[in-house]
PASEBA-1860 file (N, C-alpha, C; in nm, 3 decimals):
! residues 264
1> XXXXXXXX> -15.377/16.549/-1.473/-15.458/16.675/-1.466/-15.576/16.643/-1.410 ~ -15.635/16.721/-1.310/-15.763/16.710/-1.246/-15.873/16.722/-1.369 ~ -15.952/16.626/-1.377/-16.069/16.635/-1.480/-16.201/16.653/-1.400 ~ -16.318/16.644/-1.459/-16.443/16.691/-1.400/-16.457/16.625/-1.264 ~ -16.446/16.482/-1.246/-16.468/16.435/-1.117/-16.379/16.479/-1.020 ~ -16.258/16.495/-1.045/-16.156/16.561/-0.947/-16.203/16.693/-0.900 ~ -16.239/16.779/-0.997/-16.275/16.906/-0.970/-16.397/16.899/-0.881 ~ -16.491/16.827/-0.926/-16.616/16.819/-0.836/-16.589/16.779/-0.695
9> XXXXXXXX> -16.486/16.692/-0.670/-16.444/16.642/-0.538/-16.390/16.773/-0.459 ~ -16.311/16.850/-0.532/-16.257/16.982/-0.474/-16.373/17.065/-0.444 ~ -16.471/17.087/-0.524/-16.586/17.173/-0.503/-16.644/17.137/-0.377 ~ -16.673/17.006/-0.349/-16.754/16.950/-0.238/-16.665/16.988/-0.109 ~ -16.530/16.984/-0.119/-16.456/17.027/-0.009/-16.469/17.161/0.008 ~ -16.462/17.247/-0.068/-16.477/17.385/-0.053/-16.622/17.415/0.003 ~ -16.714/17.347/-0.038/-16.850/17.362/-0.005/-16.876/17.329/0.139 ~ -16.796/17.231/0.187/-16.797/17.168/0.325/-16.742/17.272/0.424
17> XXXXXXXX> -16.627/17.324/0.378/-16.547/17.415/0.471/-16.599/17.552/0.465 ~ -16.646/17.607/0.365/-16.668/17.746/0.355/-16.822/17.791/0.348 ~ -16.907/17.711/0.285/-17.033/17.762/0.273/-17.103/17.795/0.407 ~ -17.172/17.917/0.406/-17.219/17.963/0.535/-17.135/18.032/0.625 ~ -17.019/18.040/0.586/-16.899/18.107/0.667/-16.853/18.246/0.604 ~ -16.815/18.317/0.695/-16.753/18.456/0.651/-16.593/18.428/0.644 ~ -16.532/18.485/0.555/-16.398/18.479/0.528/-16.325/18.574/0.621 ~ -16.262/18.547/0.723/-16.209/18.636/0.812/-16.067/18.677/0.774
25> XXXXXXXX> -15.992/18.582/0.723/-15.853/18.611/0.681/-15.826/18.559/0.559 ~ -15.729/18.625/0.466/-15.689/18.579/0.339/-15.553/18.617/0.325 ~ -15.496/18.512/0.270/-15.338/18.521/0.229/-15.337/18.482/0.084 ~ -15.275/18.562/0.004/-15.260/18.534/-0.140/-15.114/18.543/-0.181 ~ -15.055/18.444/-0.237/-14.917/18.436/-0.278/-14.886/18.553/-0.381 ~ -14.770/18.590/-0.377/-14.718/18.693/-0.477/-14.676/18.612/-0.605 ~ -14.776/18.562/-0.676/-14.765/18.485/-0.794/-14.862/18.540/-0.898 ~ -14.795/18.616/-0.998/-14.887/18.674/-1.099/-14.904/18.587/-1.216
33> XXXXXXXX> -14.857/18.456/-1.197/-14.906/18.363/-1.301/-15.022/18.278/-1.273 ~ -15.026/18.245/-1.134/-15.146/18.167/-1.096/-15.257/18.259/-1.077 ~ -15.235/18.367/-1.009/-15.326/18.477/-0.968/-15.343/18.560/-1.097 ~ -15.441/18.545/-1.175/-15.450/18.591/-1.311/-15.536/18.720/-1.316 ~ -15.485/18.831/-1.382/-15.556/18.956/-1.405/-15.598/19.023/-1.291 ~ -15.537/18.995/-1.175/-15.567/19.081/-1.043/-15.448/19.066/-0.962 ~ -15.410/19.181/-0.894/-15.291/19.178/-0.808/-15.330/19.087/-0.670 ~ -15.232/19.010/-0.629/-15.273/18.922/-0.506/-15.321/19.016/-0.392
41> XXXXXXXX> -15.268/19.139/-0.371/-15.327/19.226/-0.266/-15.481/19.255/-0.295 ~ -15.511/19.288/-0.413/-15.653/19.325/-0.447/-15.726/19.195/-0.436 ~ -15.689/19.085/-0.480/-15.765/18.950/-0.455/-15.799/18.939/-0.299 ~ -15.694/18.957/-0.214/-15.708/18.934/-0.067/-15.826/19.036/-0.022 ~ -15.817/19.164/-0.064/-15.900/19.265/-0.016/-16.039/19.228/-0.065 ~ -16.056/19.180/-0.188/-16.201/19.164/-0.239/-16.262/19.048/-0.166 ~ -16.178/18.946/-0.113/-16.230/18.826/-0.047/-16.250/18.839/0.101 ~ -16.171/18.918/0.167/-16.179/18.939/0.321/-16.321/18.994/0.360
49> XXXXXXXX> -16.378/18.929/0.451/-16.505/18.978/0.496/-16.628/18.932/0.417 ~ -16.600/18.870/0.301/-16.727/18.822/0.231/-16.771/18.682/0.291 ~ -16.899/18.668/0.286/-16.976/18.532/0.317/-16.986/18.454/0.198 ~ -16.955/18.325/0.217/-16.942/18.233/0.105/-17.099/18.164/0.129 ~ -17.181/18.185/0.015/-17.311/18.139/0.031/-17.338/18.009/-0.049 ~ -17.219/17.971/-0.128/-17.239/17.844/-0.199/-17.107/17.835/-0.292 ~ -17.122/17.714/-0.364/-17.017/17.686/-0.455/-17.076/17.638/-0.590 ~ -17.005/17.644/-0.692/-17.051/17.599/-0.823/-16.926/17.547/-0.904
57> XXXXXXXX> -16.964/17.488/-1.020/-16.852/17.421/-1.106/-16.921/17.408/-1.251 ~ -16.840/17.428/-1.339/-16.863/17.382/-1.478/-16.731/17.328/-1.538 ~ -16.740/17.199/-1.584/-16.614/17.155/-1.640/-16.521/17.149/-1.530 ~ -16.397/17.181/-1.582/-16.278/17.184/-1.480/-16.270/17.309/-1.400 ~ -16.358/17.397/-1.413/-16.360/17.535/-1.339/-16.455/17.536/-1.220 ~ -16.408/17.568/-1.095/-16.484/17.579/-0.987/-16.487/17.707/-0.928 ~ -16.594/17.757/-0.863/-16.593/17.885/-0.795/-16.669/17.894/-0.668 ~ -16.638/17.994/-0.592/-16.714/18.029/-0.465/-16.813/18.127/-0.501
65> XXXXXXXX> -16.935/18.103/-0.448/-17.032/18.208/-0.464/-17.048/18.294/-0.342 ~ -16.998/18.416/-0.366/-16.999/18.510/-0.247/-17.133/18.584/-0.230 ~ -17.132/18.661/-0.112/-17.260/18.741/-0.096/-17.268/18.863/-0.184 ~ -17.160/18.890/-0.254/-17.171/19.003/-0.361/-17.043/18.979/-0.443 ~ -17.058/19.018/-0.569/-16.938/19.004/-0.670/-16.827/19.108/-0.624 ~ -16.693/19.060/-0.678/-16.663/18.947/-0.769/-16.652/18.822/-0.683 ~ -16.658/18.715/-0.761/-16.644/18.569/-0.706/-16.522/18.508/-0.761 ~ -16.446/18.443/-0.671/-16.313/18.383/-0.710/-16.341/18.250/-0.796
73> XXXXXXXX> -16.287/18.237/-0.922/-16.301/18.125/-1.005/-16.161/18.049/-0.997 ~ -16.172/17.921/-1.000/-16.040/17.836/-0.969/-16.034/17.739/-1.092 ~ -15.922/17.733/-1.160/-15.874/17.634/-1.258/-15.745/17.563/-1.187 ~ -15.746/17.431/-1.211/-15.658/17.351/-1.126/-15.529/17.314/-1.190 ~ -15.519/17.322/-1.334/-15.406/17.285/-1.414/-15.367/17.152/-1.377 ~ -15.236/17.127/-1.380/-15.186/16.974/-1.369/-15.202/16.923/-1.229 ~ -15.161/17.006/-1.121/-15.142/16.955/-0.998/-15.224/17.038/-0.885 ~ -15.308/17.122/-0.925/-15.381/17.209/-0.839/-15.481/17.122/-0.750
81> XXXXXXXX> -15.514/17.178/-0.628/-15.623/17.114/-0.559/-15.652/17.205/-0.432 ~ -15.778/17.173/-0.379/-15.827/17.236/-0.266/-15.781/17.140/-0.145 ~ -15.766/17.183/-0.032/-15.740/17.104/0.084/-15.782/17.186/0.216 ~ -15.864/17.112/0.291/-15.900/17.160/0.422/-15.785/17.127/0.528 ~ -15.740/17.238/0.581/-15.635/17.199/0.681/-15.680/17.269/0.832 ~ -15.606/17.222/0.928/-15.629/17.294/1.065/-15.574/17.433/1.042 ~ -15.658/17.504/1.154/-15.632/17.648/1.168/-15.483/17.684/1.200 ~ -15.405/17.585/1.272/-15.265/17.615/1.312/-15.173/17.553/1.227
89> XXXXXXXX> -15.207/17.485/1.124/-15.106/17.418/1.041/-15.018/17.513/0.961 ~ -14.898/17.478/0.947/-14.812/17.567/0.870/-14.857/17.574/0.725 ~ -14.833/17.682/0.665/-14.866/17.708/0.519/-14.763/17.642/0.443 ~ -14.816/17.553/0.331/-14.725/17.482/0.240/-14.649/17.559/0.151 ~ -14.536/17.522/0.107/-14.467/17.601/0.018/-14.536/17.645/-0.126 ~ -14.628/17.550/-0.163/-14.695/17.580/-0.306/-14.837/17.630/-0.282 ~ -14.872/17.665/-0.169/-15.009/17.727/-0.140/-15.007/17.875/-0.213 ~ -15.119/17.882/-0.291/-15.128/18.017/-0.352/-15.247/18.080/-0.297
97> XXXXXXXX> -15.348/18.045/-0.238/-15.440/18.119/-0.170/-15.480/18.037/-0.024 ~ -15.498/18.113/0.068/-15.525/18.061/0.211/-15.638/18.134/0.266 ~ -15.768/18.069/0.288/-15.886/18.127/0.332/-15.919/18.073/0.461 ~ -15.955/18.168/0.552/-15.976/18.125/0.703/-16.106/18.185/0.748 ~ -16.184/18.093/0.801/-16.318/18.137/0.861/-16.311/18.105/1.007 ~ -16.416/18.143/1.081/-16.423/18.113/1.223/-16.406/17.969/1.243 ~ -16.458/17.870/1.166/-16.469/17.731/1.189/-16.373/17.644/1.095 ~ -16.319/17.714/1.008/-16.238/17.614/0.910/-16.135/17.689/0.826
105> XXXXXXXX> -16.065/17.628/0.742/-15.957/17.680/0.664/-15.946/17.604/0.550 ~ -15.940/17.666/0.430/-15.926/17.605/0.297/-15.806/17.677/0.229 ~ -15.715/17.583/0.162/-15.610/17.646/0.092/-15.620/17.578/-0.051 ~ -15.571/17.653/-0.150/-15.555/17.617/-0.282/-15.409/17.621/-0.314 ~ -15.358/17.483/-0.335/-15.233/17.443/-0.360/-15.196/17.420/-0.516 ~ -15.092/17.488/-0.574/-15.075/17.457/-0.696/-14.917/17.463/-0.733 ~ -14.866/17.334/-0.722/-14.727/17.310/-0.743/-14.659/17.358/-0.875 ~ -14.729/17.322/-0.981/-14.665/17.350/-1.104/-14.709/17.480/-1.179
113> XXXXXXXX> -14.780/17.543/-1.110/-14.821/17.694/-1.138/-14.890/17.691/-1.280 ~ -14.977/17.584/-1.310/-15.049/17.579/-1.442/-15.197/17.611/-1.410 ~ -15.235/17.628/-1.286/-15.391/17.668/-1.246/-15.382/17.816/-1.252 ~ -15.505/17.864/-1.227/-15.546/18.018/-1.236/-15.642/18.035/-1.137 ~ -15.631/18.158/-1.068/-15.730/18.209/-0.997/-15.779/18.348/-1.066 ~ -15.915/18.366/-1.080/-15.964/18.479/-1.132/-16.072/18.533/-1.053 ~ -16.085/18.657/-1.056/-16.202/18.726/-1.004/-16.312/18.763/-1.119 ~ -16.434/18.721/-1.118/-16.529/18.742/-1.205/-16.667/18.779/-1.136
121> XXXXXXXX> -16.730/18.891/-1.200/-16.844/18.929/-1.150/-16.964/18.833/-1.162 ~ -16.958/18.765/-1.285/-17.085/18.669/-1.325/-17.014/18.552/-1.398 ~ -16.960/18.465/-1.322/-16.874/18.359/-1.395/-16.945/18.280/-1.494 ~ -17.077/18.247/-1.493/-17.140/18.171/-1.596/-17.137/18.252/-1.731 ~ -17.153/18.384/-1.726/-17.151/18.455/-1.847/-17.020/18.518/-1.897 ~ -16.919/18.489/-1.830/-16.788/18.560/-1.858/-16.690/18.435/-1.892 ~ -16.589/18.466/-1.985/-16.490/18.377/-2.021/-16.395/18.357/-1.882 ~ -16.350/18.237/-1.868/-16.346/18.122/-1.969/-16.466/18.036/-1.956
129> XXXXXXXX> -16.564/18.056/-1.864/-16.668/17.955/-1.841/-16.784/17.961/-1.935 ~ -16.804/18.085/-1.983/-16.906/18.106/-2.096/-16.858/18.044/-2.213 ~ -16.744/18.004/-2.251/-16.694/17.938/-2.364/-16.697/17.789/-2.357 ~ -16.733/17.737/-2.246/-16.731/17.603/-2.225/-16.853/17.525/-2.297 ~ -16.849/17.405/-2.337/-16.959/17.333/-2.388/-17.025/17.265/-2.272 ~ -17.114/17.179/-2.308/-17.220/17.120/-2.204/-17.136/17.042/-2.088 ~ -17.182/17.051/-1.965/-17.114/16.983/-1.858/-17.204/16.845/-1.848 ~ -17.144/16.732/-1.862/-17.213/16.601/-1.889/-17.265/16.545/-1.743
137> XXXXXXXX> -17.220/16.618/-1.632/-17.278/16.586/-1.499/-17.399/16.674/-1.481 ~ -17.384/16.804/-1.507/-17.507/16.893/-1.468/-17.591/16.901/-1.586 ~ -17.552/16.891/-1.711/-17.640/16.903/-1.829/-17.621/16.779/-1.931 ~ -17.657/16.665/-1.875/-17.644/16.547/-1.954/-17.737/16.544/-2.093 ~ -17.708/16.593/-2.197/-17.783/16.609/-2.311/-17.822/16.487/-2.361 ~ -17.928/16.476/-2.446/-17.982/16.356/-2.495/-17.885/16.298/-2.610 ~ -17.915/16.169/-2.647/-17.833/16.126/-2.766/-17.870/16.184/-2.886 ~ -18.004/16.224/-2.903/-18.035/16.305/-3.025/-17.964/16.420/-3.036
145> XXXXXXXX> -17.952/16.510/-2.926/-17.877/16.643/-2.930/-17.748/16.616/-2.941 ~ -17.680/16.506/-2.895/-17.535/16.481/-2.909/-17.504/16.450/-3.066 ~ -17.600/16.381/-3.112/-17.600/16.335/-3.269/-17.594/16.470/-3.351 ~ -17.677/16.556/-3.317/-17.691/16.687/-3.393/-17.564/16.766/-3.375 ~ -17.487/16.762/-3.263/-17.371/16.833/-3.256/-17.264/16.770/-3.325 ~ -17.279/16.637/-3.359/-17.154/16.571/-3.430/-17.161/16.603/-3.561 ~ -17.269/16.651/-3.614/-17.289/16.667/-3.766/-17.177/16.772/-3.817 ~ -17.122/16.732/-3.916/-17.010/16.817/-3.974/-16.875/16.817/-3.903
153> XXXXXXXX> -16.870/16.731/-3.804/-16.744/16.734/-3.715/-16.647/16.636/-3.789 ~ -16.543/16.684/-3.852/-16.468/16.577/-3.922/-16.344/16.539/-3.869 ~ -16.313/16.572/-3.751/-16.180/16.537/-3.661/-16.216/16.410/-3.594 ~ -16.108/16.350/-3.536/-16.121/16.226/-3.465/-16.206/16.255/-3.320 ~ -16.283/16.143/-3.300/-16.370/16.166/-3.189/-16.315/16.187/-3.060 ~ -16.186/16.111/-3.044/-16.107/16.145/-2.933/-16.077/16.303/-2.908 ~ -16.022/16.355/-3.016/-15.999/16.506/-3.004/-16.117/16.575/-2.976 ~ -16.215/16.548/-3.029/-16.354/16.624/-2.997/-16.388/16.613/-2.857
161> XXXXXXXX> -16.375/16.495/-2.790/-16.413/16.482/-2.656/-16.317/16.556/-2.565 ~ -16.192/16.602/-2.606/-16.097/16.674/-2.544/-16.126/16.823/-2.556 ~ -16.212/16.866/-2.650/-16.237/17.010/-2.676/-16.338/17.055/-2.571 ~ -16.282/17.145/-2.488/-16.366/17.196/-2.379/-16.493/17.297/-2.427 ~ -16.484/17.332/-2.544/-16.581/17.405/-2.602/-16.698/17.322/-2.651 ~ -16.673/17.185/-2.680/-16.779/17.103/-2.714/-16.830/17.027/-2.587 ~ -16.750/16.980/-2.508/-16.795/16.904/-2.371/-16.692/16.956/-2.273 ~ -16.740/17.008/-2.160/-16.672/17.044/-2.042/-16.637/16.961/-1.949
169> XXXXXXXX> -16.500/16.937/-1.924/-16.460/16.851/-1.807/-16.398/16.713/-1.840 ~ -16.416/16.683/-1.970/-16.367/16.543/-2.019/-16.208/16.571/-2.057 ~ -16.136/16.502/-1.987/-15.970/16.502/-2.012/-15.933/16.370/-2.071 ~ -15.811/16.342/-2.076/-15.748/16.237/-2.140/-15.790/16.101/-2.090 ~ -15.791/16.069/-1.965/-15.829/15.940/-1.917/-15.968/15.921/-1.927 ~ -16.051/16.018/-1.912/-16.191/15.993/-1.918/-16.240/15.965/-2.070 ~ -16.173/16.039/-2.161/-16.197/16.012/-2.303/-16.171/15.873/-2.338 ~ -16.051/15.819/-2.297/-16.016/15.694/-2.328/-16.103/15.581/-2.277
177> XXXXXXXX> -16.145/15.594/-2.142/-16.238/15.513/-2.069/-16.380/15.508/-2.138 ~ -16.421/15.625/-2.174/-16.548/15.658/-2.246/-16.552/15.575/-2.390 ~ -16.444/15.594/-2.459/-16.434/15.524/-2.597/-16.428/15.387/-2.576 ~ -16.366/15.334/-2.484/-16.347/15.193/-2.459/-16.487/15.140/-2.410 ~ -16.552/15.194/-2.324/-16.696/15.157/-2.286/-16.774/15.144/-2.410 ~ -16.769/15.257/-2.484/-16.861/15.265/-2.600/-16.818/15.180/-2.720 ~ -16.689/15.119/-2.718/-16.659/15.052/-2.833/-16.633/15.117/-2.959 ~ -16.585/15.230/-2.932/-16.553/15.333/-3.061/-16.399/15.363/-3.070
185> XXXXXXXX> -16.341/15.342/-3.171/-16.199/15.371/-3.194/-16.179/15.529/-3.186 ~ -16.077/15.560/-3.125/-16.040/15.696/-3.096/-16.005/15.788/-3.219 ~ -15.958/15.724/-3.334/-15.948/15.793/-3.453/-16.059/15.796/-3.552 ~ -16.178/15.743/-3.516/-16.301/15.756/-3.595/-16.338/15.910/-3.611 ~ -16.376/15.942/-3.740/-16.423/16.077/-3.764/-16.575/16.092/-3.690 ~ -16.562/16.199/-3.610/-16.672/16.219/-3.529/-16.807/16.219/-3.602 ~ -16.810/16.276/-3.708/-16.938/16.265/-3.785/-16.972/16.142/-3.869 ~ -16.885/16.042/-3.850/-16.912/15.909/-3.909/-16.980/15.818/-3.803
193> XXXXXXXX> -17.009/15.860/-3.677/-17.077/15.772/-3.583/-17.229/15.766/-3.633 ~ -17.287/15.640/-3.628/-17.425/15.619/-3.652/-17.492/15.635/-3.522 ~ -17.628/15.647/-3.525/-17.715/15.665/-3.409/-17.689/15.573/-3.294 ~ -17.683/15.446/-3.324/-17.661/15.341/-3.225/-17.520/15.386/-3.143 ~ -17.412/15.411/-3.224/-17.288/15.441/-3.164/-17.294/15.569/-3.088 ~ -17.369/15.665/-3.120/-17.389/15.793/-3.061/-17.450/15.770/-2.916 ~ -17.553/15.679/-2.928/-17.625/15.637/-2.801/-17.531/15.573/-2.700 ~ -17.440/15.490/-2.753/-17.343/15.427/-2.663/-17.229/15.523/-2.619
201> XXXXXXXX> -17.204/15.614/-2.692/-17.108/15.723/-2.661/-17.163/15.800/-2.545 ~ -17.290/15.853/-2.565/-17.355/15.936/-2.476/-17.383/15.866/-2.330 ~ -17.417/15.730/-2.335/-17.424/15.656/-2.211/-17.286/15.634/-2.143 ~ -17.187/15.621/-2.225/-17.057/15.597/-2.156/-17.002/15.727/-2.092 ~ -17.020/15.836/-2.169/-16.990/15.967/-2.108/-17.049/15.984/-1.957 ~ -17.177/15.977/-1.961/-17.251/15.993/-1.832/-17.214/15.889/-1.743 ~ -17.202/15.771/-1.785/-17.183/15.653/-1.683/-17.026/15.655/-1.626 ~ -16.935/15.686/-1.708/-16.799/15.698/-1.663/-16.784/15.814/-1.553
209> XXXXXXXX> -16.847/15.921/-1.597/-16.824/16.049/-1.511/-16.915/16.038/-1.385 ~ -17.036/15.984/-1.383/-17.122/15.974/-1.276/-17.058/15.869/-1.163 ~ -16.989/15.760/-1.220/-16.924/15.678/-1.125/-16.811/15.727/-1.062 ~ -16.729/15.795/-1.139/-16.606/15.869/-1.084/-16.655/15.960/-0.968 ~ -16.746/16.051/-1.013/-16.806/16.143/-0.913/-16.852/16.077/-0.787 ~ -16.917/15.960/-0.819/-16.981/15.902/-0.695/-16.892/15.852/-0.579 ~ -16.760/15.827/-0.625/-16.637/15.782/-0.543/-16.555/15.905/-0.516 ~ -16.595/16.015/-0.531/-16.503/16.142/-0.508/-16.378/16.128/-0.577
217> XXXXXXXX> -16.377/16.069/-0.697/-16.252/16.066/-0.778/-16.133/15.986/-0.712 ~ -16.181/15.898/-0.617/-16.088/15.808/-0.554/-16.050/15.700/-0.664 ~ -15.953/15.698/-0.728/-15.918/15.598/-0.830/-15.905/15.458/-0.765 ~ -15.882/15.436/-0.639/-15.867/15.312/-0.589/-16.015/15.233/-0.589 ~ -16.116/15.324/-0.599/-16.251/15.282/-0.610/-16.317/15.278/-0.735 ~ -16.237/15.320/-0.847/-16.275/15.300/-0.990/-16.304/15.153/-1.026 ~ -16.398/15.131/-1.101/-16.414/14.989/-1.152/-16.277/14.925/-1.203 ~ -16.259/14.805/-1.176/-16.133/14.747/-1.213/-16.109/14.714/-1.352
225> XXXXXXXX> -16.212/14.719/-1.422/-16.192/14.712/-1.572/-16.165/14.826/-1.663 ~ -16.154/14.940/-1.589/-16.126/15.064/-1.641/-15.992/15.068/-1.699 ~ -15.961/15.134/-1.811/-15.828/15.142/-1.863/-15.747/15.225/-1.779 ~ -15.817/15.313/-1.703/-15.731/15.406/-1.606/-15.632/15.346/-1.521 ~ -15.669/15.210/-1.491/-15.577/15.145/-1.404/-15.458/15.091/-1.468 ~ -15.450/15.079/-1.609/-15.343/15.016/-1.677/-15.269/15.106/-1.774 ~ -15.305/15.235/-1.782/-15.267/15.321/-1.889/-15.146/15.392/-1.871 ~ -15.114/15.421/-1.728/-15.003/15.508/-1.696/-14.863/15.463/-1.729
233> XXXXXXXX> -14.786/15.523/-1.787/-14.658/15.479/-1.825/-14.636/15.404/-1.950 ~ -14.757/15.371/-2.018/-14.765/15.298/-2.142/-14.695/15.172/-2.128 ~ -14.729/15.083/-2.031/-14.655/14.959/-2.012/-14.676/14.868/-2.135 ~ -14.554/14.799/-2.180/-14.559/14.714/-2.297/-14.629/14.593/-2.277 ~ -14.714/14.542/-2.375/-14.782/14.414/-2.359/-14.898/14.411/-2.251 ~ -14.943/14.534/-2.210/-15.048/14.527/-2.104/-15.185/14.493/-2.178 ~ -15.264/14.416/-2.085/-15.396/14.370/-2.134/-15.506/14.417/-2.032 ~ -15.643/14.421/-2.074/-15.741/14.439/-2.002/-15.766/14.318/-1.912
241> XXXXXXXX> -15.845/14.346/-1.808/-15.887/14.225/-1.739/-15.960/14.120/-1.798 ~ -16.007/14.153/-1.924/-16.073/14.050/-2.024/-15.977/13.983/-2.112 ~ -15.848/14.013/-2.097/-15.749/13.963/-2.182/-15.715/14.031/-2.322 ~ -15.787/14.155/-2.333/-15.776/14.221/-2.455/-15.639/14.305/-2.453 ~ -15.578/14.303/-2.565/-15.446/14.381/-2.586/-15.473/14.535/-2.597 ~ -15.404/14.605/-2.499/-15.405/14.750/-2.503/-15.300/14.817/-2.598 ~ -15.339/14.900/-2.679/-15.244/14.980/-2.777/-15.233/15.122/-2.743 ~ -15.114/15.178/-2.737/-15.085/15.322/-2.703/-15.065/15.393/-2.842
249> XXXXXXXX> -15.137/15.499/-2.873/-15.113/15.577/-2.986/-15.118/15.721/-2.949 ~ -15.099/15.818/-3.042/-15.134/15.961/-3.018/-15.224/16.009/-3.099 ~ -15.329/16.048/-3.035/-15.452/16.117/-3.105/-15.490/16.250/-3.054 ~ -15.505/16.346/-3.137/-15.543/16.488/-3.085/-15.416/16.545/-2.999 ~ -15.289/16.500/-3.021/-15.176/16.533/-2.952/-15.155/16.480/-2.821 ~ -15.240/16.371/-2.782/-15.245/16.310/-2.633/-15.215/16.166/-2.654 ~ -15.143/16.116/-2.562/-15.146/15.966/-2.546/-15.271/15.902/-2.531 ~ -15.286/15.805/-2.602/-15.432/15.741/-2.611/-15.424/15.578/-2.589
257> XXXXXXXX> -15.486/15.538/-2.502/-15.506/15.392/-2.469/-15.621/15.354/-2.544 ~ -15.617/15.236/-2.600/-15.737/15.182/-2.667/-15.721/15.031/-2.706 ~ -15.824/14.966/-2.738/-15.829/14.828/-2.746/-15.883/14.785/-2.897 ~ -15.802/14.776/-3.006/-15.860/14.753/-3.126/-15.941/14.645/-3.140 ~ -15.941/14.528/-3.071/-16.018/14.422/-3.076/-16.171/14.453/-3.031 ~ -16.180/14.564/-2.952/-16.307/14.589/-2.897/-16.360/14.725/-2.974 ~ -16.284/14.823/-3.004/-16.320/14.948/-3.049/-16.278/14.967/-3.193 ~ -16.416/14.992/-3.267/-16.412/14.989/-3.415/-16.450/15.138/-3.465
END
């Protein structure tokens, strides 16, 4: 599933293709699952002729800032993505929205139909974005503020990191690499972390996300020591580059890769 770094990379694509351009043509799929709470024809009508003056993102949600509301907001689900394509390229089978300007073309592809497109007048003040927690790239809170937010949190720290109302944009692989970097076991009760552990956690959250964003979420360029590279498929007997045994458990309903020798 696209997490914060992937969605930030998608936002950059949309910004490059559309910002400063007027949307001349719009095609919207007849898909009332992905296109949420608005008829596809209405979506197309609302977008055609509008100038894109910018883009924005919070967590895993990205949107176009138009010259007047409403603004289209995108969630990408498991397989969604933006793609810049040539003006004369055929429209792919799983494209749900196709936007054409004088100089470019952007499509929103969503094969598994788990993403959503919404029209919102003021995205930051309306659900689902208004219900999100802090964005660690745009709003990297202090260690003290993070410690305060952990008070009374009795669930596993891994589950809390996946709670989008607590922290926006962290998904399964990021949470595992953050906890590995911080040396914190995923089942630790969130409220049990001491201040030194909170500082390590905060540093790891910001560090992992900034690094992934800096390479536009290109996993081939992620640090070779990240668990990301060895987690998929839960391979038996896998070890980190340092020779540490990796264990696979389920925490917060999600497959969790962690290193007991390092994470306490």
